The first five atom37 places (N, CA, C, CB, O) and aatype in JSON, in Angstrom:
{
  "aatype": [20, 20, 20, 20, 20, 20, 20, 20, 20, 20, 20, 20, 20, 20, 20, 20, 20, 20, 20, 20, 20, 20, 20, 20, 20, 20, 20, 20, 20, 20, 20, 20, 20, 20, 20, 20, 20, 20, 20, 20, 20, 20, 20, 20, 20, 20, 20, 20, 20, 20, 20, 20, 20, 20, 20, 20, 20, 20, 20, 20, 20, 20, 20, 20, 20, 20, 20, 20, 20, 20, 20, 20, 20, 20, 20, 20, 20, 20, 20, 20, 20, 20, 20, 20, 20, 20, 20, 20, 20],
  "atom_mask": [
    [1, 1, 1, 1, 1],
    [1, 1, 1, 1, 1],
    [1, 1, 1, 1, 1],
    [1, 1, 1, 1, 1],
    [1, 1, 1, 1, 1],
    [1, 1, 1, 1, 1],
    [1, 1, 1, 1, 1],
    [1, 1, 1, 1, 1],
    [1, 1, 1, 1, 1],
    [1, 1, 1, 1, 1],
    [1, 1, 1, 1, 1],
    [1, 1, 1, 1, 1],
    [1, 1, 1, 1, 1],
    [1, 1, 1, 1, 1],
    [1, 1, 1, 1, 1],
    [1, 1, 1, 1, 1],
    [1, 1, 1, 1, 1],
    [1, 1, 1, 1, 1],
    [1, 1, 1, 1, 1],
    [1, 1, 1, 1, 1],
    [1, 1, 1, 1, 1],
    [1, 1, 1, 1, 1],
    [1, 1, 1, 1, 1],
    [1, 1, 1, 1, 1],
    [1, 1, 1, 1, 1],
    [1, 1, 1, 1, 1],
    [1, 1, 1, 1, 1],
    [1, 1, 1, 1, 1],
    [1, 1, 1, 1, 1],
    [1, 1, 1, 1, 1],
    [1, 1, 1, 1, 1],
    [1, 1, 1, 1, 1],
    [1, 1, 1, 1, 1],
    [1, 1, 1, 1, 1],
    [1, 1, 1, 1, 1],
    [1, 1, 1, 1, 1],
    [1, 1, 1, 1, 1],
    [1, 1, 1, 1, 1],
    [1, 1, 1, 1, 1],
    [1, 1, 1, 1, 1],
    [1, 1, 1, 1, 1],
    [1, 1, 1, 1, 1],
    [1, 1, 1, 1, 1],
    [1, 1, 1, 1, 1],
    [1, 1, 1, 1, 1],
    [1, 1, 1, 1, 1],
    [1, 1, 1, 1, 1],
    [1, 1, 1, 1, 1],
    [1, 1, 1, 1, 1],
    [1, 1, 1, 1, 1],
    [1, 1, 1, 1, 1],
    [1, 1, 1, 1, 1],
    [1, 1, 1, 1, 1],
    [1, 1, 1, 1, 1],
    [1, 1, 1, 1, 1],
    [1, 1, 1, 1, 1],
    [1, 1, 1, 1, 1],
    [1, 1, 1, 1, 1],
    [1, 1, 1, 1, 1],
    [1, 1, 1, 1, 1],
    [1, 1, 1, 1, 1],
    [1, 1, 1, 1, 1],
    [1, 1, 1, 1, 1],
    [1, 1, 1, 1, 1],
    [1, 1, 1, 1, 1],
    [1, 1, 1, 1, 1],
    [1, 1, 1, 1, 1],
    [1, 1, 1, 1, 1],
    [1, 1, 1, 1, 1],
    [1, 1, 1, 1, 1],
    [1, 1, 1, 1, 1],
    [1, 1, 1, 1, 1],
    [1, 1, 1, 1, 1],
    [1, 1, 1, 1, 1],
    [1, 1, 1, 1, 1],
    [1, 1, 1, 1, 1],
    [1, 1, 1, 1, 1],
    [1, 1, 1, 1, 1],
    [1, 1, 1, 1, 1],
    [1, 1, 1, 1, 1],
    [1, 1, 1, 1, 1],
    [1, 1, 1, 1, 1],
    [1, 1, 1, 1, 1],
    [1, 1, 1, 1, 1],
    [1, 1, 1, 1, 1],
    [1, 1, 1, 1, 1],
    [1, 1, 1, 1, 1],
    [1, 1, 1, 1, 1],
    [1, 1, 1, 1, 1]
  ],
  "atom_positions": [
    [[-112.01, 55.56, 95.34], [-112.53, 56.87, 95.67], [-111.5, 57.58, 96.54], [-113.91, 56.77, 96.37], [-110.83, 56.95, 97.36]],
    [[-111.37, 58.88, 96.37], [-110.44, 59.68, 97.16], [-111.17, 60.17, 98.41], [-109.86, 60.88, 96.33], [-112.21, 60.82, 98.31]],
    [[-110.62, 59.86, 99.58], [-111.22, 60.25, 100.86], [-110.28, 61.23, 101.54], [-111.51, 59.0, 101.78], [-109.12, 60.91, 101.81]],
    [[-110.78, 62.44, 101.83], [-110.0, 63.44, 102.55], [-110.64, 63.68, 103.9], [-109.89, 64.76, 101.74], [-111.82, 63.4, 104.1]],
    [[-109.86, 64.2, 104.82], [-110.33, 64.45, 106.17], [-110.28, 65.94, 106.48], [-109.5, 63.66, 107.2], [-109.25, 66.59, 106.26]],
    [[-111.37, 66.47, 106.99], [-111.41, 67.84, 107.46], [-110.76, 67.9, 108.84], [-112.88, 68.39, 107.5], [-110.75, 66.9, 109.56]],
    [[-110.22, 69.07, 109.21], [-109.62, 69.21, 110.54], [-110.63, 68.91, 111.63], [-109.07, 70.62, 110.72], [-110.29, 68.28, 112.64]],
    [[-111.87, 69.34, 111.43], [-112.89, 69.13, 112.46], [-113.17, 67.63, 112.64], [-114.18, 69.87, 112.09], [-113.45, 67.2, 113.75]],
    [[-113.11, 66.84, 111.56], [-113.32, 65.4, 111.66], [-112.28, 64.77, 112.57], [-113.29, 64.75, 110.27], [-112.61, 63.94, 113.43]],
    [[-111.03, 65.15, 112.39], [-109.95, 64.59, 113.21], [-110.11, 65.01, 114.67], [-108.58, 65.03, 112.67], [-109.81, 64.23, 115.57]],
    [[-110.58, 66.23, 114.9], [-110.81, 66.7, 116.26], [-111.91, 65.88, 116.94], [-111.2, 68.19, 116.25], [-111.75, 65.44, 118.08]],
    [[-113.02, 65.67, 116.23], [-114.12, 64.85, 116.78], [-113.67, 63.41, 117.0], [-115.34, 64.89, 115.83], [-114.06, 62.78, 117.98]],
    [[-112.86, 62.89, 116.09], [-112.39, 61.52, 116.2], [-111.5, 61.33, 117.44], [-111.62, 61.13, 114.94], [-111.56, 60.29, 118.1]],
    [[-110.69, 62.33, 117.74], [-109.82, 62.24, 118.92], [-110.6, 62.27, 120.22], [-108.83, 63.38, 118.91], [-110.1, 61.79, 121.24]],
    [[-111.81, 62.81, 120.22], [-112.64, 62.86, 121.43], [-113.26, 61.51, 121.77], [-113.73, 63.9, 121.28], [-113.65, 61.27, 122.91]],
    [[-113.35, 60.63, 120.79], [-113.98, 59.32, 120.99], [-112.96, 58.37, 121.61], [-114.52, 58.75, 119.65], [-111.87, 58.18, 121.07]],
    [[-113.32, 57.78, 122.75], [-112.4, 56.9, 123.49], [-112.66, 55.42, 123.25], [-112.5, 57.19, 124.95], [-111.82, 54.59, 123.62]],
    [[-113.78, 55.06, 122.63], [-114.17, 53.68, 122.42], [-113.32, 53.05, 121.31], [-115.67, 53.58, 122.09], [-113.4, 53.47, 120.15]],
    [[-112.51, 52.04, 121.65], [-111.61, 51.4, 120.69], [-112.38, 50.64, 119.62], [-110.65, 50.45, 121.42], [-112.01, 50.67, 118.45]],
    [[-113.47, 49.96, 120.01], [-114.27, 49.23, 119.03], [-114.87, 50.17, 117.99], [-115.39, 48.45, 119.73], [-114.93, 49.84, 116.8]],
    [[-115.3, 51.33, 118.43], [-115.85, 52.32, 117.51], [-114.78, 52.81, 116.55], [-116.45, 53.5, 118.28], [-115.07, 53.03, 115.37]],
    [[-113.56, 52.98, 117.02], [-112.46, 53.38, 116.14], [-112.21, 52.33, 115.06], [-111.17, 53.61, 116.96], [-111.94, 52.67, 113.91]],
    [[-112.31, 51.06, 115.42], [-112.13, 49.99, 114.43], [-113.26, 50.01, 113.39], [-112.08, 48.62, 115.13], [-113.01, 49.81, 112.2]],
    [[-114.48, 50.26, 113.84], [-115.61, 50.35, 112.91], [-115.45, 51.53, 111.96], [-116.94, 50.47, 113.67], [-115.73, 51.41, 110.76]],
    [[-115.0, 52.66, 112.48], [-114.78, 53.84, 111.65], [-113.69, 53.57, 110.62], [-114.4, 55.07, 112.52], [-113.82, 53.94, 109.46]],
    [[-112.61, 52.93, 111.04], [-111.53, 52.58, 110.12], [-112.03, 51.65, 109.02], [-110.36, 51.92, 110.88], [-111.64, 51.79, 107.86]],
    [[-112.89, 50.71, 109.38], [-113.46, 49.79, 108.4], [-114.32, 50.54, 107.37], [-114.29, 48.71, 109.1], [-114.25, 50.26, 106.18]],
    [[-115.12, 51.47, 107.85], [-115.97, 52.27, 106.95], [-115.11, 53.12, 106.01], [-116.92, 53.18, 107.76], [-115.39, 53.2, 104.82]],
    [[-114.06, 53.73, 106.55], [-113.17, 54.56, 105.72], [-112.51, 53.68, 104.65], [-112.09, 55.27, 106.59], [-112.37, 54.11, 103.5]],
    [[-112.1, 52.49, 105.02], [-111.51, 51.57, 104.06], [-112.51, 51.22, 102.95], [-111.02, 50.29, 104.76], [-112.15, 51.18, 101.78]],
    [[-113.77, 50.96, 103.34], [-114.8, 50.65, 102.33], [-114.99, 51.82, 101.38], [-116.14, 50.31, 103.02], [-115.15, 51.63, 100.18]],
    [[-114.98, 53.05, 101.93], [-115.15, 54.23, 101.08], [-113.98, 54.38, 100.11], [-115.27, 55.49, 101.95], [-114.19, 54.73, 98.95]],
    [[-112.76, 54.12, 100.58], [-111.59, 54.23, 99.7], [-111.61, 53.19, 98.6], [-110.32, 54.09, 100.52], [-111.17, 53.46, 97.48]],
    [[-112.1, 52.0, 98.89], [-112.12, 50.91, 97.92], [-113.26, 51.03, 96.91], [-112.23, 49.59, 98.63], [-113.19, 50.46, 95.82]],
    [[-114.3, 51.77, 97.25], [-115.48, 51.87, 96.38], [-115.18, 52.77, 95.18], [-116.69, 52.43, 97.16], [-114.41, 53.72, 95.27]],
    [[-115.81, 52.43, 94.05], [-115.68, 53.27, 92.86], [-116.66, 54.44, 92.9], [-115.92, 52.43, 91.59], [-116.32, 55.55, 92.5]],
    [[-117.87, 54.18, 93.39], [-118.88, 55.22, 93.55], [-119.57, 55.03, 94.9], [-119.93, 55.17, 92.38], [-119.47, 53.96, 95.51]],
    [[-120.25, 56.07, 95.37], [-120.89, 56.0, 96.69], [-121.94, 54.91, 96.79], [-121.51, 57.32, 97.02], [-122.14, 54.34, 97.86]],
    [[-122.62, 54.62, 95.7], [-123.67, 53.6, 95.75], [-123.11, 52.2, 96.0], [-124.45, 53.61, 94.45], [-123.87, 51.28, 96.31]],
    [[-121.8, 52.03, 95.87], [-121.17, 50.73, 96.18], [-121.14, 50.45, 97.68], [-119.75, 50.69, 95.63], [-121.06, 49.29, 98.09]],
    [[-121.21, 51.5, 98.5], [-121.19, 51.34, 99.96], [-122.62, 51.38, 100.45], [-120.32, 52.47, 100.66], [-123.28, 52.42, 100.38]],
    [[-123.11, 50.26, 100.96], [-124.54, 50.16, 101.3], [-124.92, 50.96, 102.53], [-124.91, 48.72, 101.51], [-126.1, 51.27, 102.71]],
    [[-123.96, 51.32, 103.4], [-124.26, 52.04, 104.62], [-124.54, 53.53, 104.39], [-123.13, 51.9, 105.59], [-125.05, 54.2, 105.28]],
    [[-124.22, 54.04, 103.22], [-124.34, 55.46, 102.92], [-125.79, 55.84, 102.66], [-123.47, 55.84, 101.72], [-126.5, 55.16, 101.91]],
    [[-126.24, 56.94, 103.28], [-127.56, 57.48, 102.97], [-127.46, 58.99, 102.82], [-128.6, 57.1, 104.07], [-126.69, 59.64, 103.52]],
    [[-128.24, 59.52, 101.9], [-128.21, 60.95, 101.59], [-129.01, 61.71, 102.62], [-128.77, 61.21, 100.17], [-130.03, 61.23, 103.11]],
    [[-128.54, 62.92, 102.98], [-129.29, 63.76, 103.88], [-130.41, 64.44, 103.12], [-128.37, 64.81, 104.55], [-130.19, 65.0, 102.05]],
    [[-131.6, 64.38, 103.65], [-132.76, 64.97, 103.0], [-132.62, 66.49, 102.95], [-134.05, 64.56, 103.72], [-132.31, 67.12, 103.96]],
    [[-132.86, 67.06, 101.79], [-132.84, 68.51, 101.64], [-131.48, 69.08, 101.27], [-133.29, 69.13, 102.88], [-131.36, 70.3, 101.13]],
    [[-130.46, 68.24, 101.1], [-129.13, 68.71, 100.74], [-128.63, 67.91, 99.55], [-128.15, 68.59, 101.94], [-128.86, 66.7, 99.45]],
    [[-127.94, 68.6, 98.63], [-127.51, 67.94, 97.41], [-126.29, 67.05, 97.59], [-127.21, 68.97, 96.38], [-126.24, 65.94, 97.05]],
    [[-125.29, 67.5, 98.35], [-124.01, 66.8, 98.4], [-123.63, 66.27, 99.77], [-122.94, 67.71, 97.92], [-122.48, 65.88, 99.97]],
    [[-124.55, 66.24, 100.71], [-124.22, 65.79, 102.06], [-124.82, 64.4, 102.32], [-124.74, 66.79, 103.1], [-125.96, 64.11, 101.98]],
    [[-124.0, 63.56, 102.95], [-124.38, 62.18, 103.21], [-124.02, 61.82, 104.64], [-123.69, 61.23, 102.22], [-123.27, 62.53, 105.31]],
    [[-124.55, 60.68, 105.11], [-124.22, 60.18, 106.44], [-124.08, 58.67, 106.39], [-125.3, 60.59, 107.47], [-124.6, 58.0, 105.49]],
    [[-123.37, 58.16, 107.38], [-123.24, 56.73, 107.58], [-123.53, 56.46, 109.04], [-121.83, 56.2, 107.17], [-122.96, 57.1, 109.93]],
    [[-124.42, 55.52, 109.29], [-124.79, 55.16, 110.66], [-123.81, 54.11, 111.18], [-126.26, 54.63, 110.72], [-123.6, 53.07, 110.56]],
    [[-123.22, 54.4, 112.35], [-122.29, 53.47, 113.0], [-122.75, 53.36, 114.45], [-120.79, 53.96, 112.9], [-122.27, 54.09, 115.32]],
    [[-123.66, 52.45, 114.71], [-124.22, 52.31, 116.06], [-124.96, 53.57, 116.46], [-123.12, 52.0, 117.08], [-125.87, 54.01, 115.76]],
    [[-124.58, 54.16, 117.6], [-125.2, 55.41, 118.06], [-124.5, 56.64, 117.5], [-125.19, 55.46, 119.57], [-124.85, 57.76, 117.86]],
    [[-123.53, 56.45, 116.63], [-122.79, 57.56, 116.05], [-123.13, 57.7, 114.57], [-121.27, 57.37, 116.23], [-123.57, 56.75, 113.91]],
    [[-122.92, 58.91, 114.07], [-123.13, 59.19, 112.65], [-121.87, 59.84, 112.1], [-124.37, 60.1, 112.42], [-121.28, 60.71, 112.73]],
    [[-121.48, 59.42, 110.91], [-120.35, 60.0, 110.2], [-120.92, 60.84, 109.07], [-119.36, 58.89, 109.66], [-121.61, 60.33, 108.19]],
    [[-120.64, 62.13, 109.09], [-121.15, 63.04, 108.07], [-120.06, 63.43, 107.1], [-121.76, 64.29, 108.71], [-118.93, 63.71, 107.5]],
    [[-120.4, 63.44, 105.81], [-119.41, 63.82, 104.81], [-120.07, 64.51, 103.64], [-118.63, 62.6, 104.33], [-121.28, 64.47, 103.46]],
    [[-119.22, 65.16, 102.83], [-119.67, 65.88, 101.65], [-119.05, 65.26, 100.41], [-119.32, 67.39, 101.74], [-117.86, 64.94, 100.4]],
    [[-119.87, 65.09, 99.37], [-119.38, 64.58, 98.09], [-118.95, 65.78, 97.25], [-120.47, 63.73, 97.35], [-119.78, 66.63, 96.91]],
    [[-117.68, 65.86, 96.93], [-117.15, 66.97, 96.14], [-117.32, 66.66, 94.65], [-115.65, 67.23, 96.48], [-117.88, 67.46, 93.91]],
    [[-116.82, 65.52, 94.22], [-117.02, 65.05, 92.85], [-117.46, 63.59, 92.93], [-115.7, 65.21, 91.98], [-117.64, 63.05, 94.02]],
    [[-117.62, 62.96, 91.8], [-118.04, 61.56, 91.78], [-116.98, 60.65, 92.4], [-118.33, 61.11, 90.36], [-117.31, 59.55, 92.85]],
    [[-115.73, 61.08, 92.44], [-114.64, 60.25, 92.95], [-113.98, 60.82, 94.21], [-113.59, 60.09, 91.89], [-112.99, 60.25, 94.68]],
    [[-114.5, 61.91, 94.77], [-113.84, 62.55, 95.91], [-114.86, 62.95, 96.97], [-113.04, 63.77, 95.46], [-115.87, 63.58, 96.66]],
    [[-114.57, 62.58, 98.24], [-115.42, 63.0, 99.36], [-114.53, 63.55, 100.48], [-116.28, 61.8, 99.88], [-113.34, 63.25, 100.56]],
    [[-115.15, 64.38, 101.33], [-114.46, 64.93, 102.49], [-115.25, 64.55, 103.73], [-114.3, 66.48, 102.38], [-116.42, 64.9, 103.86]],
    [[-114.6, 63.83, 104.64], [-115.22, 63.46, 105.91], [-115.19, 64.69, 106.81], [-114.49, 62.24, 106.58], [-114.13, 65.27, 107.04]],
    [[-116.37, 65.09, 107.33], [-116.48, 66.33, 108.06], [-116.66, 66.12, 109.56], [-117.63, 67.13, 107.53], [-116.04, 66.83, 110.36]],
    [[-117.49, 65.16, 109.95], [-117.83, 65.03, 111.37], [-118.14, 63.58, 111.72], [-119.01, 65.93, 111.72], [-118.67, 62.82, 110.91]],
    [[-117.81, 63.23, 112.94], [-118.28, 61.98, 113.55], [-118.79, 62.37, 114.92], [-117.13, 60.86, 113.63], [-118.04, 62.91, 115.74]],
    [[-120.06, 62.1, 115.17], [-120.66, 62.57, 116.42], [-121.8, 61.66, 116.83], [-121.16, 64.02, 116.28], [-122.3, 60.86, 116.03]],
    [[-122.21, 61.79, 118.08], [-123.35, 61.04, 118.6], [-124.61, 61.41, 117.82], [-123.55, 61.31, 120.12], [-124.74, 62.54, 117.35]],
    [[-125.51, 60.48, 117.69], [-126.72, 60.71, 116.88], [-127.58, 61.82, 117.43], [-127.53, 59.44, 116.8], [-128.34, 62.43, 116.68]],
    [[-127.48, 62.11, 118.74], [-128.28, 63.18, 119.34], [-127.73, 64.56, 118.97], [-128.31, 63.03, 120.86], [-128.49, 65.53, 118.93]],
    [[-126.44, 64.66, 118.69], [-125.8, 65.96, 118.51], [-125.44, 66.28, 117.06], [-124.58, 66.02, 119.34], [-125.22, 67.45, 116.75]],
    [[-125.37, 65.31, 116.2], [-124.81, 65.55, 114.86], [-125.63, 66.55, 114.04], [-124.7, 64.24, 114.1], [-125.06, 67.36, 113.31]],
    [[-126.94, 66.51, 114.15], [-127.75, 67.36, 113.29], [-127.79, 68.8, 113.77], [-129.16, 66.81, 113.21], [-128.3, 69.68, 113.06]],
    [[-127.26, 69.07, 114.97], [-127.09, 70.44, 115.44], [-125.85, 71.06, 114.82], [-127.01, 70.48, 116.98], [-125.76, 72.28, 114.68]],
    [[-124.89, 70.22, 114.46], [-123.59, 70.69, 113.96], [-123.39, 70.48, 112.46], [-122.49, 70.0, 114.71], [-122.54, 71.13, 111.85]],
    [[-124.13, 69.59, 111.88], [-123.91, 69.19, 110.48], [-125.2, 69.21, 109.7], [-123.28, 67.79, 110.42], [-126.21, 68.76, 110.24]],
    [[-125.26, 69.68, 108.53], [-124.24, 70.32, 107.72], [-124.13, 71.73, 108.1], [-124.53, 70.2, 106.25], [-123.32, 72.46, 107.53]]
  ]
}
């Protein structure tokens, strides 16, 4: 699968100081790149009420992304679970 990064995703990622969380995020991104379709990654769940928006739960953080095609996604945001739904989608 093709994984692209939005500028805002990289900005949010730079704000996170927890090294363990960075390793978990890298692992999730690797799983997404290796998967043929989104259903291959068990951590992915669809956002209710939206056609192409999904999230992945990583502890107290959520990674939000948009599915562009069956083989391409764009990572949009990584944020605390309390704040993500104010900013995404």
